[in-house]
PyMOL CGO cylinders between C-alpha atoms (Angstrom):
from pymol import cmd
from pymol.cgo import CYLINDER

trace = [
    CYLINDER, -94.17, -32.75, 45.79, -91.16, -32.21, 43.54, 0.3, 1, 1, 1, 1, 1, 1,
    CYLINDER, -91.16, -32.21, 43.54, -89.71, -29.28, 41.66, 0.3, 1, 1, 1, 1, 1, 1,
    CYLINDER, -89.71, -29.28, 41.66, -86.61, -28.26, 39.75, 0.3, 1, 1, 1, 1, 1, 1,
    CYLINDER, -86.61, -28.26, 39.75, -85.32, -24.93, 38.56, 0.3, 1, 1, 1, 1, 1, 1,
    CYLINDER, -85.32, -24.93, 38.56, -82.34, -24.18, 36.32, 0.3, 1, 1, 1, 1, 1, 1,
    CYLINDER, -82.34, -24.18, 36.32, -80.74, -21.23, 34.58, 0.3, 1, 1, 1, 1, 1, 1,
    CYLINDER, -80.74, -21.23, 34.58, -78.31, -21.46, 31.65, 0.3, 1, 1, 1, 1, 1, 1,
    CYLINDER, -78.31, -21.46, 31.65, -76.15, -18.47, 30.77, 0.3, 1, 1, 1, 1, 1, 1,
    CYLINDER, -76.15, -18.47, 30.77, -74.23, -18.07, 27.49, 0.3, 1, 1, 1, 1, 1, 1,
    CYLINDER, -74.23, -18.07, 27.49, -71.04, -16.14, 28.31, 0.3, 1, 1, 1, 1, 1, 1,
    CYLINDER, -71.04, -16.14, 28.31, -69.59, -16.30, 24.79, 0.3, 1, 1, 1, 1, 1, 1,
    CYLINDER, -69.59, -16.30, 24.79, -70.48, -18.35, 21.70, 0.3, 1, 1, 1, 1, 1, 1,
    CYLINDER, -70.48, -18.35, 21.70, -68.18, -21.12, 23.04, 0.3, 1, 1, 1, 1, 1, 1,
    CYLINDER, -68.18, -21.12, 23.04, -68.61, -20.78, 26.84, 0.3, 1, 1, 1, 1, 1, 1,
    CYLINDER, -68.61, -20.78, 26.84, -71.77, -21.47, 28.86, 0.3, 1, 1, 1, 1, 1, 1,
    CYLINDER, -71.77, -21.47, 28.86, -72.74, -22.30, 32.44, 0.3, 1, 1, 1, 1, 1, 1,
    CYLINDER, -72.74, -22.30, 32.44, -75.78, -23.50, 34.34, 0.3, 1, 1, 1, 1, 1, 1,
    CYLINDER, -75.78, -23.50, 34.34, -77.04, -23.25, 37.91, 0.3, 1, 1, 1, 1, 1, 1,
    CYLINDER, -77.04, -23.25, 37.91, -79.73, -25.69, 39.04, 0.3, 1, 1, 1, 1, 1, 1,
    CYLINDER, -79.73, -25.69, 39.04, -81.65, -26.84, 42.12, 0.3, 1, 1, 1, 1, 1, 1,
    CYLINDER, -81.65, -26.84, 42.12, -84.18, -29.61, 42.58, 0.3, 1, 1, 1, 1, 1, 1,
    CYLINDER, -84.18, -29.61, 42.58, -86.03, -31.11, 45.52, 0.3, 1, 1, 1, 1, 1, 1,
    CYLINDER, -86.03, -31.11, 45.52, -88.53, -33.91, 46.13, 0.3, 1, 1, 1, 1, 1, 1,
    CYLINDER, -88.53, -33.91, 46.13, -90.56, -34.76, 49.23, 0.3, 1, 1, 1, 1, 1, 1,
    CYLINDER, -90.56, -34.76, 49.23, -92.99, -37.68, 49.66, 0.3, 1, 1, 1, 1, 1, 1,
    CYLINDER, -92.99, -37.68, 49.66, -95.69, -37.80, 52.32, 0.3, 1, 1, 1, 1, 1, 1,
    CYLINDER, -95.69, -37.80, 52.32, -96.29, -41.56, 52.43, 0.3, 1, 1, 1, 1, 1, 1,
    CYLINDER, -96.29, -41.56, 52.43, -92.69, -42.81, 52.65, 0.3, 1, 1, 1, 1, 1, 1,
    CYLINDER, -92.69, -42.81, 52.65, -91.33, -39.60, 54.20, 0.3, 1, 1, 1, 1, 1, 1,
    CYLINDER, -91.33, -39.60, 54.20, -88.41, -39.30, 51.78, 0.3, 1, 1, 1, 1, 1, 1,
    CYLINDER, -88.41, -39.30, 51.78, -86.70, -36.00, 51.13, 0.3, 1, 1, 1, 1, 1, 1,
    CYLINDER, -86.70, -36.00, 51.13, -84.04, -35.47, 48.43, 0.3, 1, 1, 1, 1, 1, 1,
    CYLINDER, -84.04, -35.47, 48.43, -82.37, -32.39, 47.03, 0.3, 1, 1, 1, 1, 1, 1,
    CYLINDER, -82.37, -32.39, 47.03, -79.67, -31.67, 44.47, 0.3, 1, 1, 1, 1, 1, 1,
    CYLINDER, -79.67, -31.67, 44.47, -77.97, -28.45, 43.40, 0.3, 1, 1, 1, 1, 1, 1,
    CYLINDER, -77.97, -28.45, 43.40, -75.01, -27.59, 41.25, 0.3, 1, 1, 1, 1, 1, 1,
    CYLINDER, -75.01, -27.59, 41.25, -73.21, -25.17, 39.00, 0.3, 1, 1, 1, 1, 1, 1,
    CYLINDER, -73.21, -25.17, 39.00, -71.24, -26.00, 35.87, 0.3, 1, 1, 1, 1, 1, 1,
    CYLINDER, -71.24, -26.00, 35.87, -69.03, -24.43, 33.23, 0.3, 1, 1, 1, 1, 1, 1,
    CYLINDER, -69.03, -24.43, 33.23, -68.80, -25.91, 29.73, 0.3, 1, 1, 1, 1, 1, 1,
    CYLINDER, -68.80, -25.91, 29.73, -66.67, -24.82, 26.79, 0.3, 1, 1, 1, 1, 1, 1,
    CYLINDER, -66.67, -24.82, 26.79, -66.84, -25.88, 23.17, 0.3, 1, 1, 1, 1, 1, 1,
    CYLINDER, -66.84, -25.88, 23.17, -63.13, -26.45, 22.67, 0.3, 1, 1, 1, 1, 1, 1,
    CYLINDER, -63.13, -26.45, 22.67, -63.66, -26.99, 18.96, 0.3, 1, 1, 1, 1, 1, 1,
    CYLINDER, -63.66, -26.99, 18.96, -66.50, -28.18, 16.72, 0.3, 1, 1, 1, 1, 1, 1,
    CYLINDER, -66.50, -28.18, 16.72, -65.95, -31.81, 17.84, 0.3, 1, 1, 1, 1, 1, 1,
    CYLINDER, -65.95, -31.81, 17.84, -65.17, -31.51, 21.57, 0.3, 1, 1, 1, 1, 1, 1,
    CYLINDER, -65.17, -31.51, 21.57, -66.97, -29.98, 24.58, 0.3, 1, 1, 1, 1, 1, 1,
    CYLINDER, -66.97, -29.98, 24.58, -65.21, -29.90, 27.97, 0.3, 1, 1, 1, 1, 1, 1,
    CYLINDER, -65.21, -29.90, 27.97, -66.88, -29.18, 31.30, 0.3, 1, 1, 1, 1, 1, 1,
    CYLINDER, -66.88, -29.18, 31.30, -66.61, -29.08, 35.06, 0.3, 1, 1, 1, 1, 1, 1,
    CYLINDER, -66.61, -29.08, 35.06, -69.43, -29.24, 37.64, 0.3, 1, 1, 1, 1, 1, 1,
    CYLINDER, -69.43, -29.24, 37.64, -69.54, -28.63, 41.39, 0.3, 1, 1, 1, 1, 1, 1,
    CYLINDER, -69.54, -28.63, 41.39, -72.63, -29.72, 43.29, 0.3, 1, 1, 1, 1, 1, 1,
    CYLINDER, -72.63, -29.72, 43.29, -74.32, -31.26, 46.29, 0.3, 1, 1, 1, 1, 1, 1,
    CYLINDER, -74.32, -31.26, 46.29, -76.77, -34.15, 46.72, 0.3, 1, 1, 1, 1, 1, 1,
    CYLINDER, -76.77, -34.15, 46.72, -78.59, -34.75, 49.99, 0.3, 1, 1, 1, 1, 1, 1,
    CYLINDER, -78.59, -34.75, 49.99, -80.92, -37.48, 51.27, 0.3, 1, 1, 1, 1, 1, 1,
    CYLINDER, -80.92, -37.48, 51.27, -82.94, -37.02, 54.45, 0.3, 1, 1, 1, 1, 1, 1,
    CYLINDER, -82.94, -37.02, 54.45, -85.22, -40.07, 54.66, 0.3, 1, 1, 1, 1, 1, 1,
    CYLINDER, -85.22, -40.07, 54.66, -87.21, -40.98, 57.75, 0.3, 1, 1, 1, 1, 1, 1,
    CYLINDER, -87.21, -40.98, 57.75, -85.56, -43.81, 59.69, 0.3, 1, 1, 1, 1, 1, 1,
    CYLINDER, -85.56, -43.81, 59.69, -82.06, -43.51, 58.25, 0.3, 1, 1, 1, 1, 1, 1,
    CYLINDER, -82.06, -43.51, 58.25, -78.98, -41.40, 58.73, 0.3, 1, 1, 1, 1, 1, 1,
    CYLINDER, -78.98, -41.40, 58.73, -78.92, -38.27, 56.56, 0.3, 1, 1, 1, 1, 1, 1,
    CYLINDER, -78.92, -38.27, 56.56, -76.54, -38.17, 53.60, 0.3, 1, 1, 1, 1, 1, 1,
    CYLINDER, -76.54, -38.17, 53.60, -74.96, -34.93, 52.42, 0.3, 1, 1, 1, 1, 1, 1,
    CYLINDER, -74.96, -34.93, 52.42, -72.47, -35.35, 49.60, 0.3, 1, 1, 1, 1, 1, 1,
    CYLINDER, -72.47, -35.35, 49.60, -70.51, -32.71, 47.69, 0.3, 1, 1, 1, 1, 1, 1,
    CYLINDER, -70.51, -32.71, 47.69, -69.00, -33.59, 44.34, 0.3, 1, 1, 1, 1, 1, 1,
    CYLINDER, -69.00, -33.59, 44.34, -66.72, -32.29, 41.62, 0.3, 1, 1, 1, 1, 1, 1,
    CYLINDER, -66.72, -32.29, 41.62, -67.02, -33.86, 38.21, 0.3, 1, 1, 1, 1, 1, 1,
    CYLINDER, -67.02, -33.86, 38.21, -65.36, -33.34, 34.85, 0.3, 1, 1, 1, 1, 1, 1,
    CYLINDER, -65.36, -33.34, 34.85, -66.90, -34.14, 31.48, 0.3, 1, 1, 1, 1, 1, 1,
    CYLINDER, -66.90, -34.14, 31.48, -65.93, -34.46, 27.84, 0.3, 1, 1, 1, 1, 1, 1,
    CYLINDER, -65.93, -34.46, 27.84, -68.31, -34.80, 24.92, 0.3, 1, 1, 1, 1, 1, 1,
    CYLINDER, -68.31, -34.80, 24.92, -66.93, -35.98, 21.59, 0.3, 1, 1, 1, 1, 1, 1,
    CYLINDER, -66.93, -35.98, 21.59, -69.17, -35.12, 18.62, 0.3, 1, 1, 1, 1, 1, 1,
    CYLINDER, -69.17, -35.12, 18.62, -68.70, -37.11, 15.43, 0.3, 1, 1, 1, 1, 1, 1,
]
cmd.load_cgo(trace, "trace")
């Protein structure tokens, strides 16, 4: 079973953000994964988008130590 849900909000014509969550669970291999995050992206000008995202990724597989990792990432998108 797997699912994902996300919401994108437009704050202004140049500023937007998203909140998302996803999870997957398998019966046969007993693997469980989940990922959530929130981001903020601005269209600096017509050629450049800048963003920041804060999130978490976790792995809870049978037979191995659980992994729970927070992250902060920055992005830039150049449009030409």
